[in-house]
N, C-alpha and C positions, 0 to 999 in steps of 0.2 A: 497601624495605619500611616504612622510617621513615616515609618520605613520604606512604606509604599511608596508614599509621595516622593520622597529622598529619591528611588531608584528611577521614579519617572521623569523626576526633573533630570536626574543625571542622563537619563538616555535622551530626553531632548536637549541637552545641553551639547551632549554628543553628534547627534544628529544635524544639528546647527553648526557647529562646527565642521561634521565634514562634509556638509552642503555648500558654507565658506569656503572651506579649502577647494572644492571642486569649482566652484564659480570662481576664484579666483586664479585658480590653475586655469580657467579657459576665457576668463574675460579680461585678466591683469596683463599689463605689459611682459613682451619679452625683453631680455637683456642684450639681446641682438640690436646694435646700432645702427648699422648702415644697410642703406638700402640692398635688397640681394636679388638676383633673379634666380628662379626656379622653374625648372623644367617638369612637366608632369607626361610620360610616356603615354601614349594612345594605346586606351585598353587599361589603364591602370586602376588597380582596387583601391578604396580606402586604405586599407592596412598595407600595400605598399608604396603608396605616399607618404603616409604616415612613417613608414620605416625611413625613405627617402628624405624627408625633414628632418629627421633624427640625425641620420648620417650626415647632412651639409650642416648640422649644428643651428637650425631653425627652430627647432622644439627640444624639448628636454627629455621625454618621453615618449615614444610610439605607441605603447599600450596606453597610458594615460591619454593622450591626443585621441585614439580611436574611442576609447573609452567614453570621454565627455561629449567627442564629436556625435556618439551614438545618443546618447542622454540629452544633451544641450542644444546639438548642432539642428541646421535643417537636413532633411532627408534628398536634399536637390543633389543630382547626379554630378561629381566632378568632371572639369572639362580638363582636355588636353591640349598641350602647349606651353607655351614660356607664359610666366607671369610676374611682374615685380612686386616681390614682399616688402612693405615698407620698415624699417627699424622700428622694433619696439612692439613691432604688431602682435597681438593677443592671438592665442589659439582659435579665438572665433573669427577675428580680423580675417587670419590665414584658410580658415575654411570659407569663408564666405567670399573670397578672392578666388580660391580656386575651382568655385562652383560659378562663377560669374563667366561673363564673356568679355572681360577685360585683360583680353591675351596681347601681351607685349608684342606690337608690331615696330618692324623696321624698314626703312624705306632705300631704294636705288632710285635716283634719278637719271634718266636720258634727257640731254638737253635738246633743243631744237636743233635741228641741221648733224646731229652725231652720226658719222658714218657707221654701217654694221660691224666694221670690222673694229670699231672702238666699244659698239654694244657689247662685243663678244669679251673684249679686255674687260670692260668695266664689271661682266655678270662674273668673268672667272677671279677676277683680283677681289671679290665679296669672300670673305673667310667663311662666315655663317651660313654660306649658301652649298649643296654638295652636288656631285655627280658632274660631268662632260654636256657641253653643248656643242653643236655646228655651227660655224657664222652663219647668220640669218641672212635671206635675202633682202637685198638693199632696198627700202623704202616699204619694209614687212612691219616694222616697228613703230608705234606712236612716242614719239618723246612726250614723258609725263614721268610724275612720281610713282614708283609702284611700292606698296608695304609687302614684307613676306617675315615670314615665320623662322626661327633659329633654324636649323635643320631642313628646309625646304628646297625642293631640288631646283636646279636653274632652270630646268627643261619645264616647268610648272611657271617658273617666273615669267621665262620668253614666251610660253605658250599666253600667258595672261597681255604682254605687251603686244602681240602680234593678233590677238583677238580685237582688241583695243583699237589697232589702226584699220582693220578689217571693217568694224562697225563705224568709224569717224569717216572712213572715207565713204561709204555706203548713206551715210547721214549729210553728208555734204553734198554728194551728188544730187540728193533729190532735192537740193536748195540752190541747185546751178540757176545762173540767171541767164537770157536768152543773148549776151552778149560774150558767152565763153567760146574759146577757141578751139577748144579740146572737145574730142568726139566719144572718150571712153574714158569710166573713169582711171584705167592705169594713164591714160594718155596725163591725165588728170592731176595722177601722183609724181608722174616724170616732170612736169613743168613745173610742180610746188617746189622740188627738190632743187629745179632754178632759179625758182625765185628766193627759196630760203636762203641759198649758199650767196646768193647776189646782195641782199641787203639783212642788215638787222636791226632795222629802223622800222617798226608796227606801221606810223602813221604814214611811209612809203611805200609799205607791200602790194596793196592794189593798185598803185601806179606803175611800178616794176610789173608785177602781170599784167598789167593793160599794154605797155610798154611789148612784151614778148608776145601777147596775144597779137596786137598789130603785124610783127615780123610775121607770126604763122600764117595768118591771112592771108599778107601780100606775097607771101612766099619769099621772105628775105633769110638769111642767114641768121639765125639768132645770136652766136658769137658771143656765147656767156665763158668768161674764164674759166669757172669750177668745171664745164667739162673738159677743157684741157687738160687740167690736175688729174681728175678724176682714173683715168686709165694708168698714169706716174702711180699714185699712190693708194690707189684705191679708200680716195677718201680723207687719209692722212696729210697732214699740212705739208706743203710741197718746199717751204722753208727757205724757198730761194726765189729769185724774178723768173717769169716762164720765157722759154728759151725761142728763139724763131722757127726752130724745126719742129719744137713741139707743138708752135701754133698751126703751123704746116702740116703737120702729122696726120692721116687719115687712116681713122676708125671708126666704129660705133657709138663713139661717146662724142667725140671733139666737133664741136657746133661751128668751128671754124672752116672747116672744110667738108660741110655736109648741110643741105636745107633738112628743113623738120627738127623733130624731136631726137635726142638720143636713145637708142634702143631700149634703154632700161633706166631705172632709176639711179641717182647718183649718192645719195645720201638719204635720212629718214626724215621728211622733214614734217614741222606740225600743222594741227588742224588749221591755224589761222591763214598760213602758205595756202594751202591746200582750198579754203573757202575763200581767200584771195585769186586764184586762178579761175575758180569757178563763177565768181562776181567779181572781175576786174573793173577798174574804174575806167570810164570815159575817158580818153585822151587821145592826143593825134600822135603823141611823143615815139619814135623810132628809136632813137640812140640815150644815153645817161653816160656820164663819167665822174669818178669821184669829185666832192666839192670841199674834201677837207675838212669837214664839221662831221663826220660819220656818216653823211647822205650822200645822195648824188644830184648833179644838176641834169636836167632833162631837157631834150630838144626835139623839135619835129624836123628841122632838116639838116644834113651834112654841113652846111655850112656853120648853122648854129653850134653844132657839137664841136666842128673843129677850133670853133672859139673858146668852147669851154675847156675843151682840152688843154689850148694853150695857156688859160689861166690855171689849170689844176697842174702844168707842169712847171709853172712860173711860182708856183707855191711850195712844190718841192725843193724845188731850186734855193728857194729862201731857207728850207728847213734843212738843207744840205743832204738831201736825199737823192739828189742827181749830180 
């Protein structure tokens, strides 16, 4: 009996040791000190993921990880994507992370007023995206921050940007006010481009929209400098002062030589600029000029405008700019 009792005790101790060893290997911290990015390919199995974890040094044994995962882990499926594995993460924590929706997201930002050539260059310069894209149509991208996964196609990200613009334009069009001077969503988009390029101050955006709306309704040339520059640079900075020959140039964009709107958008306007042209401020202003503070001085008459221009020139002379 004593021998049998001793054997039973030994068996129990061995079982406890095995369970403890298994539990420690599953719940104990790893020796990996740094946070590490880990990618699970689409359709990967538990065993193939375990092999990849071992190859990348995140676990010691793929076989033991798989065994412990089946005995001690959740039966939830492993998700595809890129995950950030924390330094010291246990096997249990690694499995839980790979079964979660906590996929590592990265972001690409399109600022308001970025022309499509620069949208193209931004996406093409992102090394974690794949594939080629064409330069998108001007005005087709909604400026915003967009998340993406490593290895995602540039076209997929661009598609989301363009779908967002389509949705935003439709939403803002439904909220247009009775004083909007545009007749179609496309006209709203084109005028929003001019407002976007003419002011960087949110506080004066609707007033700038109101000024250009007044000019449209009254049949006055818009005379917006960005429409001179766009045919020359396709939206990139001009890098110099506009020449008189460029002001007089006749084309489908230059609003110094034509009545009405340009034939097409000249940039990618933000939602706020679209909203501004669809609900412009009630104003009688027809003219504006920079005031030296980052904003504009507005005027109802040409006489008031000329006085504002003189103040602006005087300020520029003080600064040594003229």
